[in-house]
C-alpha angles and dihedrals in degrees: 000000000000103000143075112297115187089339096310125111112236130200129326122320114267127179098221105087097179139332134224127227090279094052092259124151116260119197123222119250113242114257104207116058108163121132136223109226132179093250100027094253117147116274127218090296137018131020131312132244099087100118120185107253133158113258096002096104135053129199123216116197145155124228089213093057121085092200092054091043090060087066095044090055093049091048090054097043093048094048095240099137094110093041097047117035118203137213118202118210121221114273098233116086114227133199086270097046124240117016140182125242088227130003111302107262093223102045105009090238125155095196129039092230088069089070090056093055091045088056092044119008091203098042117154118197143060123308104236138171140272102057122178106202129197109214092191097055094028094229144106112268096191140343099185111105096206090055093047092047090055093040092055089051097058111352096087095055115191091002089074132065106266095193090091123050112188092188107038117186094237093056101038097104092050092044093051092048092049093046091051090050096044101047102065095035102043118359093048094018093078089053091047088055096043097045098037113132097201133049092238094052091048095049093048092050095043092050089051092052093055094042087056092048091049090050093049091046088057093044091054090063088074100043123082098209118337136019095278100029131277093343122087111225138180089267089064089051091050092049096043098055091059095040094052092055096043105089093034098050120355096051092059112019097035094042093237088142108136089102139349125235084245087066091061109074098195095043090048092052091045092050090054092047092056091043089055094054103114110267098014097093090054089066094054121086112168091187090057090045094053095040090049100047095040090052090069099112095199089062102028110024095176093051095226112163116209120238094224172093108076108222114200096204096055119103117206126230100019122166111256139227 
């Protein structure tokens, strides 16, 4: 198994973490679930003591990864760039998973899995992004993107821009219901299609992906801008990060090729609207996305990266982070 076992890296990296009885892809459950809060009180999970402070925490992310990109978008939209520095891993996946172009400036690590064993010398599991690191306690606060997305929205209190609330009280029930519907069908559905190990598992997942896209295309007929009206919410972030990778990676490499996002007029317009929200485009790097996904040897053994597709909404030569 390609993961950390009792603190030791084992075998070559492989994308399929586990399979169900039908040969379907099963995603690992995140292992660190603490929360940063304005006063250091415990969050919904984990222990307390992680008080919001400038410069104390560091975010590790990958521009290829939709889960990590959720957190990069929240960091931008909440104005936390100066409070929460970020290190971006290289897009290509190696035999030891995620790696840094040069030693990580915070911990001097060459591979992301080193951070996991610093946090827990006997850690067993996969070394995934994003990682929210506490420099004071020398540990991982959280490696679950949905937690970090919500934490960046309100966990930093007055240190963050309060003009945008990605999880407003009045919409929480609708947001939670949509997120619970979206994740298995679309966010994780593309992975279930791409990493399926049987024809039946692939066809079931692929059909679910396009049923979800068809449903959202219809839903967008009744919304003026975003999923719940004029206000951008975390559900838009969750949907966007998968949409923006779809034509460039999932359509080809993951065999989700019944239709492109470009074939859906409302989804295409919606994708561009979210992309144009100030700060969002700076978290999108199609070159990283293609190089990263097409470096997965199990799916693309020769490592050839396609030249296309041309994406009308992408602007060249943007400043990153």
